[in-house]
N, C-alpha and C positions, 0 to 999 in steps of 0.2 A: 530420506534422501536430503544430505548435507546443502545448506544455501553453499553456493558458487560466487560469490564477490565478482571476479572476474567477469562470470558469463551474465552477470546483472549488472555492472556497467560498462556494457557491451552497447548501450543503448544510455548512455550515463544523461547527457542533454537530454530526451525525450522524456526519461523518468523525472527527471530535476526540476524540467519546466512546471510541471501542477503544483511542486514545492514552493515555487518563487510565486507564481498566481496565488496559493493560500497564504502566502504570506504578507503579499500585498495588500490584504483585507484586514488583517489584525488590528484593530485600532487601539493598542499601547504604545505608549512612548517609551519607558522605562522598565519592564518588568525586571525584578531584581530573581525571580527563582523560574526557571523554565525547564521542561520535560520534552525532551523528543522521543516518543515513543513509537517503537517498530525504527529506530534511526537507521542500521543498516551501516553501510558504510561509508556513513557519515556526511554522505553529500547533502541533505536534510539540515544537518546540523550546523556543518559549515554557512551555510544561509543564517541560520540566526545568529553565530557567531557574529557573524559580520556585520548583522543588525543592531543588535545589541553588546558590544563588547565590553560592556562591564557588568552581565547578569552572569549568574551560577547556571549552567545549564549542565544538565543529568542525560544523558542517551541513552535509551533502556531498548534490549534486545534479545531477544531468546538466542538468538543463534550466534554460538562461539564463535563462526568463521566470517561472520558480516562484523563483531566486535574487536576481532584481532584487525580487520585491516581498517577499522574507524580508529583503533588505538595507533595505526600506524600513519594515519591521515595528517596529524600533526595537526587539527582540530584542537584548540584550547574546552577541551568540555569533560566531563567525568563520565565514564562508558559502565553501566552495571547491567550483568546478567541476569535477565526476570524475565516470568512469564507476565505479561500485558492482564492475563484473563486473572491474573492473583494478585496483582502487583498492589501494594499498598505502601504510599508514600507517609515519610515518616511527617511531615509536615505539608499545607496545602503551597499548590502553585500558582506564580501571576500568570502562567501561560501554559497548558499542557497542549501540545502538539501532535499532531501525525499525519504523515503523508504516503498514504498506501500501503497500510499497515493490518487495521484494524476488520476487515473483509476478511481477512484468514480466521477470526475470533468467533462464535457461536453465539447466539443469545444476545444481540443489540440491547432486547429490549430494558435488560437488565445492566448490559455493559454501557453505555450511553450515560444514563443518570449518574452512573457510580464513578465513572471517570469524571462527568460535571460536579460531582460531591467533593472533590480534590482538587478544585481550583478556588483561590484565593476570593474573598470579595470583592468586586470589581475587575477580575481578572478574567480569561478568554479560555475556551477551548476551543481548537482550532483542527478540524478533522477534515482530509481529504479520502473516496476510497471508489476505487473502481466501479464502473456502472455498467461494463460493457457486455454483461451474458448475454446480451443478443447480436452483439456482433457478430460477422460472419466466420471469426477463428473461433468463438466459444462455440458457435452450431456445430461446428465442424468437429472439434475434438469431443463434445458429447455423442454425436454420432460414433464416431471409431469408437469411444470409451463404453458405448451399446453394443458393439459389434460380440458375437458368440463366442470368437475366440481369446477375450479376455473379461467377459461381462461381470463372469463370476467373480474374479479375482478382486475386480475393483468396484464390485458394489456395495464394499463399506469403506472405499477409498476417501479421505479426508478433501474432498472438495471444497475451496476458494471461497464458493458466493454466500455467502452469510449476511448479504444486505437486505432492508426494509423498504417499503415504498417511504418516498419523499414524505408523503403527510403522517407516517408512524413517526420519522424524526422529528417532526415539528411539533407533535402532540408529546412526545416523551419530553422534550427539552423547554419549549416555549413558556410552560408555566411557570419555572423557577429562573426565566431568562430577564434581563433586564432588556437586551436585544437579540436578532437570532436572524443572521444573513445566510440565506441558504441558496445553492446555485447549481447549476451543471456546465459540463462544457464540454464539446465534443471535439476533442484534437481529431486534426487532422495529420498525422504523420507520415515523411517520405523520408521512406527508409529503403537502403540500397545492401548492393552486398550477395553472397548464396544465402539464400532459404531466411531472409530476416525473418519473417514472421515467426517461423516454427525456430529461432536461435530469441527472438524478445519471449514467446512462451515456455521455451525451455527453462530461462531463467526466472518463471514465477509461476505460471498456471500448470506448467505440466508437472510439475515435480510432484504431487503427491500420488498422482497415477504413477509416476515413474520409480518411487520410491516401495509403491504396493507389489510389485513385480520383481519375480525373478530372471535372469538371464535363462535360455534367451530370449524368453517372451517381452521382457523390457524393451530390448532392441528392436525385435519385430514391430511392438508397438511404437515405438519412438519413430522410428522408420515410417511406418503407417499415417504419424500426423505429419512427418517431414513431406511426405510425397501429397498428401492430399491438402498439405496447405498451401504448396507450391501451385497446385492445380487451380485454386480456389482465388490468390492470389499473384494475379500475372502482371508483367512487368510493366508500364508505359512505354511508348515509343523511347524514352531516354534512358529506359532501363531500371528507372526507380518503381517502389512499390507503395500504393498509395495504404494506411492503414489506419483507419478510424477507431478511435477509443473514446468512450462516455467515460465523465469520470463526475463524482458527485461533492462538492462542498457543504461545509457549516463552520460557521464562526459565532461562538455561542457567548454574550458575554452575561459577567455573573450580575446581581444586583449588591449594588452597598449596604452595608450595613446599617439600618437608621440610626 
């Protein structure tokens, strides 16, 4: 199932807020080369461009649909279609930045050190990945996925959760780092409208499961998700819904060459 930039950006402010928080903790004054991995429709790339107007910025994404929107955004960057899992830059970057993308890729034990190896001496690897595996919305969807009606079809569906324990990321990156800033933030998003949590997930974590099903099973599965999530997330007295979301951040500085 192709990425839908319109569905993804229905919650543009909420999705961009962690990107701003990650950016704020990057201790670089004037990086010359920046890579935005999983740039999507360029909402994070725009933040990078505003902070560093003179840098060369490469936006990397595997989705043609997202890149099409990125190129229409007007953000001054070079947008490249590439699979991050196999991406090999021609030269090191002063900053490799990734907001909510690497959770889609397996093998973080090798992926994160490999990406750090592409950072120039004195540069930074800055990453944010969701850690909301235990939030109510994910518990509800996992229960639906295990339902006998579609469990067999979804048995090999590509789940988005590939995160490691915090201690594992520290052990992977700290030995080669001049500094490692690592933290978690649990955002409390206040959302509204018709089935907002369902539509949030439809733009991201429900995609692999929907892609594994054919009609009419796909529609039945998505309707079950919509119904169960609506029951799980009841509106407050003012009609708005509270949607908590835990995220992990890493800012890793590389040692300068002696």
